[in-house]
BAFI-3210 file (N, C-alpha, C; in Angstrom, 3 decimals, decimal comma, padded with zeros to 6 digits):
// residues 152
n [1|2|3|4|5|6|7|8|9|10|11|12|13|14|15|16|17|18|19|20|21|22|23|24|25|26|27|28|29|30|31|32|33|34|35|36|37|38|39|40|41|42|43|44|45|46|47|48|49|50|51|52|53|54|55|56|57|58|59|60|61|62|63|64|65|66|67|68|69|70|71|72|73|74|75|76|77|78|79|80|81|82|83|84|85|86|87|88|89|90|91|92|93|94|95|96|97|98|99|100|101|102|103|104|105|106|107|108|109|110|111|112|113|114|115|116|117|118|119|120|121|122|123|124|125|126|127|128|129|130|131|132|133|134|135|136|137|138|139|140|141|142|143|144|145|146|147|148|149|150|151|152]
n.u [037,110|035,473|035,628|035,829|034,200|034,834|033,244|033,482|031,974|032,439|032,140|033,264|035,110|034,670|035,873|037,132|037,610|039,177|039,260|041,166|041,665|045,068|045,630|044,909|043,095|042,913|040,865|039,567|036,661|034,838|032,236|028,824|026,457|023,870|022,872|023,761|023,993|025,204|027,881|028,421|028,093|029,780|032,370|032,436|032,725|035,142|036,838|036,613|038,185|040,326|041,418|040,808|042,122|040,127|036,926|034,756|032,211|030,436|031,755|033,143|031,134|029,799|031,917|032,331|031,745|031,096|029,464|030,412|029,212|029,862|028,865|029,343|027,315|025,315|026,669|026,432|024,034|023,003|024,262|023,287|020,769|019,166|017,753|016,533|014,361|015,128|014,123|013,523|013,832|012,894|013,646|012,744|010,415|010,962|013,659|012,901|013,335|015,476|017,075|016,490|017,000|018,054|017,187|018,522|018,570|016,129|015,227|016,935|016,039|013,229|013,567|014,979|014,066|011,106|007,695|008,846|008,977|009,345|008,499|009,899|008,037|010,223|009,677|008,791|010,766|011,986|010,388|008,244|005,786|006,165|005,359|002,949|004,307|003,386|004,641|005,284|003,104|003,057|002,042|003,748|005,400|006,684|006,210|005,354|006,693|008,737|009,535|011,394|011,958|009,789|008,513|009,242]
n.v [007,469|007,832|007,748|004,850|003,964|001,709|000,524|-001,192|-002,747|-003,583|-005,366|-003,963|-001,754|000,428|000,478|002,509|002,716|004,069|004,169|006,156|006,366|005,631|006,334|005,612|005,529|005,678|005,018|004,729|004,197|004,260|001,601|002,031|000,244|000,884|002,253|002,130|004,004|006,435|005,681|005,115|007,709|009,075|007,963|008,643|011,507|011,085|010,340|012,113|014,011|013,148|012,991|015,462|016,991|018,884|018,304|017,348|015,916|016,436|017,112|014,740|012,555|013,565|013,003|010,407|007,516|004,572|003,180|000,560|-001,535|-003,053|-005,652|-006,853|-007,879|-008,427|-010,514|-012,427|-012,657|-013,472|-016,005|-017,096|-017,022|-015,198|-012,121|-008,993|-009,045|-008,444|-006,208|-006,224|-004,722|-004,655|-004,340|-005,882|-008,587|-011,269|-011,852|-012,507|-015,339|-016,109|-015,423|-017,633|-020,183|-022,618|-025,342|-024,445|-021,392|-020,646|-021,225|-019,434|-017,350|-017,262|-017,055|-014,747|-012,272|-013,232|-011,707|-009,533|-007,852|-005,883|-004,401|-002,214|-000,273|000,021|001,313|003,561|005,260|005,149|006,467|005,252|003,707|001,338|-001,799|-004,920|-007,759|-009,494|-012,065|-013,782|-013,668|-012,106|-009,918|-007,221|-006,194|-004,022|-000,391|002,617|005,725|006,410|008,643|011,521|013,086|011,721|009,247|006,661]
n.w [-010,033|-007,181|-003,367|-001,635|001,420|004,045|006,908|009,854|012,287|015,683|018,499|020,366|019,455|016,483|013,443|010,826|007,522|004,748|001,303|-001,007|-004,218|-004,818|-001,712|001,517|004,465|007,874|010,795|014,305|016,205|019,820|020,026|020,028|021,698|022,149|020,440|017,271|014,998|016,319|016,835|013,912|013,047|013,980|013,762|010,975|010,989|012,588|010,568|008,436|009,276|009,492|007,216|005,728|007,376|008,981|010,543|008,295|007,263|004,808|002,560|002,485|002,260|-000,101|-002,095|-001,792|-003,564|-002,379|000,484|002,665|005,011|008,086|010,680|014,071|015,313|013,441|011,904|013,525|013,903|011,677|011,772|013,834|013,065|014,499|016,084|014,893|012,233|008,872|006,083|002,229|-000,403|-003,436|-007,318|-009,172|-008,790|-009,429|-008,778|-005,749|-006,348|-007,077|-004,705|-002,934|-003,938|-003,095|-000,523|001,818|001,791|001,406|004,008|005,369|004,457|004,929|007,873|008,415|006,908|006,262|005,478|004,925|002,064|-000,493|-003,922|-006,138|-008,514|-011,759|-013,587|-012,975|-012,526|-010,047|-008,206|-007,516|-005,528|-002,966|-003,596|-002,973|-003,786|-006,266|-007,458|-005,113|-003,697|-001,125|001,261|002,344|004,893|004,815|003,924|002,047|000,703|-002,365|-003,226|-003,405|-000,451|000,519|003,117|004,540]
ca.u [036,346|035,407|035,987|035,273|034,184|034,558|033,014|033,419|031,496|032,505|031,764|034,067|035,322|034,314|037,091|036,734|038,876|038,685|040,227|040,775|042,655|046,218|045,256|044,213|042,851|041,980|040,552|038,661|035,912|034,039|031,160|027,826|025,744|022,452|022,511|024,583|023,965|026,154|029,453|028,555|028,636|031,027|033,391|032,421|033,140|036,650|037,729|037,046|039,245|041,974|041,477|040,819|042,763|039,112|035,778|034,047|031,281|029,652|032,767|033,479|029,869|029,479|033,186|032,317|031,059|030,261|029,517|030,287|028,817|029,326|028,374|029,644|025,979|024,872|027,148|025,965|022,363|022,631|024,772|022,423|019,125|018,358|017,949|015,606|013,970|015,258|013,215|014,176|013,158|013,602|013,246|011,978|010,167|011,746|014,730|012,747|013,460|016,973|017,483|015,914|016,993|018,083|016,341|019,090|018,640|014,741|015,013|017,304|015,235|012,055|014,191|015,429|012,832|009,632|007,204|009,323|009,825|008,572|009,309|009,829|008,095|011,099|008,976|008,115|011,781|012,794|009,558|007,078|005,184|006,241|004,274|003,178|004,829|002,296|004,723|004,700|001,466|003,152|002,125|004,966|005,458|007,501|005,202|005,734|006,825|010,148|009,934|012,375|011,358|008,750|008,789|009,485]
ca.v [007,107|008,148|006,807|003,734|004,013|000,831|000,639|-002,375|-002,356|-004,567|-005,298|-002,873|-000,623|000,170|000,580|003,124|002,698|005,170|003,973|007,152|005,960|004,934|006,825|004,982|006,458|004,667|005,443|003,957|004,846|003,231|001,150|002,142|-000,846|001,395|003,321|002,008|005,121|006,866|005,330|005,361|009,371|009,596|007,549|009,190|012,688|011,266|009,953|013,330|014,908|012,799|013,219|016,916|018,259|019,100|017,604|018,031|015,008|016,709|016,859|013,190|012,051|014,407|012,648|008,821|006,449|003,479|002,975|-000,457|-001,782|-004,747|-005,413|-008,513|-008,176|-008,984|-011,397|-013,122|-012,793|-014,448|-017,313|-018,058|-016,731|-014,748|-010,775|-008,220|-009,493|-007,504|-005,889|-006,247|-003,778|-005,196|-004,117|-007,231|-009,896|-012,524|-011,727|-013,057|-016,928|-016,017|-015,504|-018,785|-021,166|-023,999|-025,162|-023,382|-020,403|-020,594|-021,339|-018,434|-015,958|-017,179|-016,722|-012,945|-011,688|-013,361|-011,302|-007,913|-007,861|-004,991|-004,491|-000,833|-000,209|000,691|002,529|004,792|006,252|005,242|007,323|004,683|003,381|-000,075|-002,495|-006,145|-008,822|-010,542|-013,222|-014,926|-013,453|-011,767|-008,384|-006,769|-005,188|-002,360|000,395|004,028|006,308|006,594|009,770|012,228|013,601|011,049|008,578|005,049]
ca.w [-008,920|-005,627|-002,410|-000,588|003,080|004,919|008,243|010,375|013,286|016,354|019,987|021,390|018,551|015,166|012,893|009,832|006,543|003,477|000,093|-001,910|-005,089|-004,083|-000,954|002,496|005,477|008,909|012,330|015,062|017,257|020,402|019,536|020,571|021,241|022,447|019,112|016,016|014,046|016,627|016,064|012,329|012,627|015,155|012,698|009,712|011,454|012,779|009,341|007,663|009,931|009,384|005,329|005,450|008,716|009,670|010,091|007,067|006,521|003,594|001,454|002,436|001,633|-001,643|-002,852|-002,006|-004,161|-002,163|001,818|002,898|006,386|008,651|012,106|014,440|015,640|012,003|011,827|014,325|013,606|010,152|011,947|014,821|012,963|015,623|015,990|014,165|010,824|007,699|004,865|001,245|-001,505|-004,674|-008,479|-009,798|-008,211|-010,083|-007,581|-005,100|-006,671|-006,834|-003,263|-002,597|-004,845|-002,073|000,708|002,935|001,576|001,704|005,428|005,814|004,092|005,968|009,314|008,343|006,011|006,370|004,495|004,607|000,678|-001,567|-005,117|-006,622|-010,205|-012,012|-014,720|-012,270|-012,079|-008,450|-007,528|-007,250|-004,411|-002,754|-003,771|-002,509|-004,353|-007,096|-007,663|-004,209|-002,790|000,274|001,425|002,892|006,017|004,347|003,019|002,085|-000,585|-002,611|-003,690|-002,657|000,534|001,095|004,111|004,711]
c.u [036,374|035,947|034,931|035,487|033,843|034,193|032,594|033,276|031,233|031,956|032,356|034,477|034,839|035,417|036,439|037,962|038,408|039,799|039,984|041,653|043,922|045,973|044,525|044,185|042,389|041,941|039,560|037,791|035,331|032,940|030,107|026,876|024,203|021,932|023,787|024,989|025,109|027,791|029,770|028,839|029,795|032,145|033,724|033,244|034,723|037,710|037,633|037,727|040,706|042,536|041,827|041,549|041,432|037,891|035,280|033,238|030,907|030,621|033,622|032,325|029,672|031,002|033,143|030,964|030,070|030,673|029,479|030,409|028,964|029,169|029,117|028,150|025,282|025,221|026,548|024,363|021,997|023,306|023,841|020,755|018,486|018,482|016,751|015,884|014,561|014,165|014,190|013,254|014,108|013,097|012,346|011,508|010,641|012,936|014,568|013,090|014,879|017,716|016,988|015,688|017,252|016,807|016,983|018,983|016,803|014,644|015,703|016,303|013,850|012,548|014,686|014,785|011,615|008,935|007,449|009,692|008,567|009,360|008,680|009,437|009,280|010,919|008,854|009,285|012,412|011,467|008,228|006,894|005,783|005,058|004,153|003,722|003,569|002,891|004,774|003,692|001,865|002,790|002,791|004,415|005,799|006,387|005,468|006,060|008,506|010,738|010,722|011,609|010,106|009,579|008,603|008,367]
c.v [007,562|007,310|005,945|003,797|002,482|000,683|-000,685|-002,364|-003,371|-004,560|-004,245|-001,632|-000,766|000,940|001,348|003,358|003,385|005,010|005,207|006,668|005,098|005,160|005,902|005,709|005,638|005,452|004,278|004,628|004,000|002,949|001,590|001,566|-000,568|001,694|003,103|003,315|005,932|006,823|005,320|006,981|009,740|009,263|008,129|010,885|012,354|011,144|011,254|013,988|014,689|013,057|014,633|017,971|019,067|018,579|018,165|016,725|015,432|016,689|015,378|012,565|012,224|013,401|011,280|008,261|004,887|003,510|001,246|-000,772|-002,736|-004,702|-006,789|-008,878|-008,525|-009,940|-012,690|-013,617|-013,718|-015,763|-017,901|-017,988|-016,094|-013,162|-010,400|-008,644|-008,231|-007,169|-005,795|-005,818|-004,200|-004,413|-005,081|-008,449|-011,228|-012,971|-012,696|-014,799|-016,788|-015,949|-016,606|-020,271|-022,896|-024,011|-024,423|-022,362|-019,940|-020,265|-019,835|-017,084|-015,934|-016,601|-015,118|-012,375|-011,880|-012,635|-009,741|-007,708|-006,829|-004,779|-002,819|-000,858|000,676|001,709|003,910|005,948|006,467|006,153|006,843|004,049|001,833|-000,866|-004,120|-006,853|-009,913|-011,808|-014,179|-014,639|-012,647|-009,976|-007,953|-005,498|-003,312|-001,486|001,837|004,527|006,645|007,941|010,780|013,033|012,921|010,071|007,463|004,406]
c.w [-007,728|-004,760|-001,914|000,887|003,543|006,605|008,858|011,912|014,571|017,728|020,547|020,518|017,305|014,458|011,445|008,540|005,222|002,724|-000,749|-003,131|-004,413|-002,676|000,336|004,035|006,618|010,160|013,006|015,778|018,396|019,924|020,579|020,420|021,432|021,109|018,350|015,654|014,999|016,659|014,731|012,225|013,156|014,392|011,516|009,972|011,523|011,520|008,375|008,303|009,597|008,093|005,151|006,343|009,607|009,549|009,013|006,501|005,287|002,605|001,748|001,840|000,227|-002,831|-002,549|-003,124|-003,561|-000,022|001,980|004,466|007,203|009,951|012,407|014,822|014,596|011,687|012,311|014,240|012,501|010,738|012,680|014,267|013,729|015,613|015,109|012,546|009,670|006,702|003,626|000,125|-002,490|-005,935|-009,382|-008,828|-008,561|-009,051|-006,689|-005,175|-006,367|-005,662|-002,484|-003,253|-004,252|-000,823|001,890|002,689|001,816|003,277|005,775|005,605|004,708|007,508|009,467|007,733|006,084|005,065|004,228|003,241|-000,129|-002,637|-005,612|-008,378|-010,875|-013,023|-013,983|-011,874|-011,072|-007,798|-007,255|-005,920|-004,351|-003,146|-003,372|-003,551|-005,357|-007,068|-006,597|-003,274|-001,323|000,116|002,453|003,949|005,744|003,466|002,987|000,585|-000,985|-002,913|-002,796|-001,898|001,198|002,314|003,678|005,759]
res [x|x|x|x|x|x|x|x|x|x|x|x|x|x|x|x|x|x|x|x|x|x|x|x|x|x|x|x|x|x|x|x|x|x|x|x|x|x|x|x|x|x|x|x|x|x|x|x|x|x|x|x|x|x|x|x|x|x|x|x|x|x|x|x|x|x|x|x|x|x|x|x|x|x|x|x|x|x|x|x|x|x|x|x|x|x|x|x|x|x|x|x|x|x|x|x|x|x|x|x|x|x|x|x|x|x|x|x|x|x|x|x|x|x|x|x|x|x|x|x|x|x|x|x|x|x|x|x|x|x|x|x|x|x|x|x|x|x|x|x|x|x|x|x|x|x|x|x|x|x|x|x]
***
């Protein structure tokens, strides 16, 4: 089993914790609220140095099975139903119903996702185009090609 990287993006500091079997590695970096990708990548570089004795993001990422990413901003957006809306890419339109079974879930889905729903045709082997959802009739704002080297 490969590594599990956990990144917790806080208001001031971003924590990076890596679990590799019985080994555990931890570091912190300053959060860059103006560009969260900056602290994300700085954290990965820093933890790769902790693990390997030198910066080696390539090896870190090639030996990682999962990355978990959480943000204070994301949690606040969910709780307050504010912030940028997200998009969801599914392999089955039936999953839309599963995400909206209760009135509360429907309200949350509409507040955070709205019409940004896309369904990938699984028969295309992950290379199909994003499609509008026939089940709910939504025309997604997400469009693009999932083919390797394609653009979203």
